C-alpha positions as CSV (number, residue, x, y, z in Angstrom):
1,M,0.0,0.0,0.0
2,K,2.8,2.4,0.9
3,Q,4.5,1.7,-2.5
4,L,1.2,2.5,-4.3
5,I,0.9,5.8,-2.4
6,G,4.5,6.6,-3.1
7,I,4.2,5.9,-6.8
8,T,1.0,7.9,-7.0
9,L,2.7,10.9,-5.3
10,I,5.6,10.7,-7.7
11,L,3.3,10.5,-10.7
12,L,1.3,13.5,-9.4
13,S,4.4,15.6,-8.8
14,V,5.7,14.8,-12.3
15,N,2.3,15.6,-13.8
16,L,2.2,18.9,-11.9
17,W,5.7,19.8,-12.9
18,T,5.0,19.0,-16.6
19,T,1.8,21.1,-16.4
20,L,3.5,24.1,-14.8
21,A,6.4,23.9,-17.2
22,S,4.3,23.7,-20.3
23,A,1.6,26.1,-19.2
24,S,4.2,28.8,-18.7
25,Q,5.1,28.7,-22.5
26,A,3.0,31.3,-24.3
27,C,2.0,30.7,-27.9
28,K,0.8,33.0,-30.6
29,Y,-0.5,32.9,-34.2
30,V,1.8,34.0,-37.0
31,S,1.6,34.2,-40.7
32,E,2.5,31.4,-43.2
33,G,5.8,29.5,-43.2
34,A,7.4,26.1,-43.1
35,V,6.3,23.5,-40.5
36,Q,8.1,20.2,-40.6
37,Q,9.2,20.6,-44.2
38,S,5.7,21.6,-45.5
39,W,4.3,25.0,-46.1
40,K,1.4,26.1,-43.9
41,K,-0.8,29.2,-44.3
42,I,-0.9,30.0,-40.5
43,R,1.4,28.8,-37.7
44,I,1.3,28.7,-34.0
45,Q,4.6,29.7,-32.5
46,S,6.1,29.9,-29.0
47,L,7.5,33.3,-28.0
48,G,11.0,31.9,-28.4
49,G,10.2,31.5,-32.1
50,A,9.8,27.8,-32.3
51,T,6.9,26.6,-34.5
52,I,4.5,24.4,-32.5
53,A,1.9,23.7,-35.2
54,G,0.7,24.8,-38.6
55,A,-2.5,24.7,-40.5
56,D,-3.8,25.2,-44.0
57,N,-6.9,27.2,-43.0
58,F,-7.8,29.5,-40.2
59,S,-10.6,27.3,-38.7
60,E,-8.1,24.5,-38.4
61,A,-5.6,26.8,-36.8
62,I,-8.2,28.0,-34.3
63,S,-9.0,24.3,-33.4
64,M,-5.3,23.6,-33.0
65,G,-4.8,26.6,-30.8
66,Q,-7.7,25.6,-28.5
67,N,-6.4,22.1,-28.3
68,L,-2.9,23.3,-27.3
69,V,-4.4,25.6,-24.6
70,D,-6.8,22.9,-23.3
71,S,-4.0,20.3,-23.1
72,Q,-1.8,22.9,-21.4
73,I,1.0,22.7,-24.0
74,C,0.9,26.4,-24.1
75,S,-1.1,29.4,-22.8
76,P,-2.5,32.0,-25.2
77,R,-0.4,35.1,-25.6
78,V,-2.6,38.2,-25.9
79,Q,-1.8,39.8,-29.3
80,D,-2.7,43.1,-30.8
81,C,-5.5,42.2,-33.2
82,R,-6.9,44.5,-35.9
83,M,-9.1,44.4,-38.9
84,A,-7.3,45.6,-42.0
85,S,-8.5,46.7,-45.5
86,E,-8.3,44.5,-48.5
87,G,-5.1,42.8,-49.6
88,I,-3.4,39.5,-49.9
89,V,-3.6,36.8,-47.3
90,G,-1.9,33.4,-48.0
91,G,-1.5,34.3,-51.7
92,V,-5.2,35.2,-52.1
93,W,-6.8,38.6,-52.4
94,M,-9.3,39.3,-49.6
95,K,-11.7,42.2,-48.9
96,H,-11.2,42.0,-45.1
97,R,-8.1,40.9,-43.3
98,L,-7.3,40.1,-39.6
99,Q,-3.9,41.2,-38.5
100,M,-2.2,39.8,-35.3
101,D,0.9,41.7,-34.1
102,G,1.5,42.8,-37.6
103,D,1.1,39.4,-39.3
104,M,-1.9,39.0,-41.7
105,V,-3.3,35.7,-40.5
106,F,-6.9,35.6,-41.9
107,G,-8.9,37.0,-44.7
108,A,-12.5,36.9,-45.7
109,D,-14.7,38.4,-48.4
110,D,-17.5,39.2,-46.0
111,M,-17.2,41.3,-42.9
112,A,-19.4,39.0,-40.7
113,T,-17.0,36.1,-41.2
114,A,-13.9,38.2,-40.4
115,L,-15.6,39.7,-37.2
116,S,-16.7,36.2,-36.1
117,Q,-13.1,34.9,-36.3
118,L,-11.9,38.0,-34.4
119,S,-14.5,37.5,-31.7
120,M,-13.5,33.8,-31.3
121,L,-9.9,34.7,-30.9
122,R,-10.8,37.2,-28.2
123,R,-12.9,34.6,-26.3
124,M,-9.9,32.2,-26.5
125,G,-7.6,34.8,-25.0
126,F,-5.4,35.3,-28.0
127,C,-6.6,38.9,-28.9
128,Q,-7.2,42.0,-26.9
């Protein structure tokens, strides 16, 4: 019984240390780039500059970001988020663009979609 309690305490302390270590790493959304030898339209990056994940579309990136936060791999870094006028996002011309800390990360042809994505990022804690 004592061995079981000891093993349980060791496992709990390792789990707590892992949780604290990983949760202290903040992550943010950045524009397109290479992720494990493949090109992705949006990336999730640690503040140290290491790419954690990448996605081909914004809704996939939002899901990945939420999963990373939920699993405590990283915590959201609050970024300066702004709507920008028309221009290129991921090689495609868009009427409305979402800019996070200067990186164009999302584009839509209708304002409602762009505002919906911005609202979701605010709820997740990635945007101020």
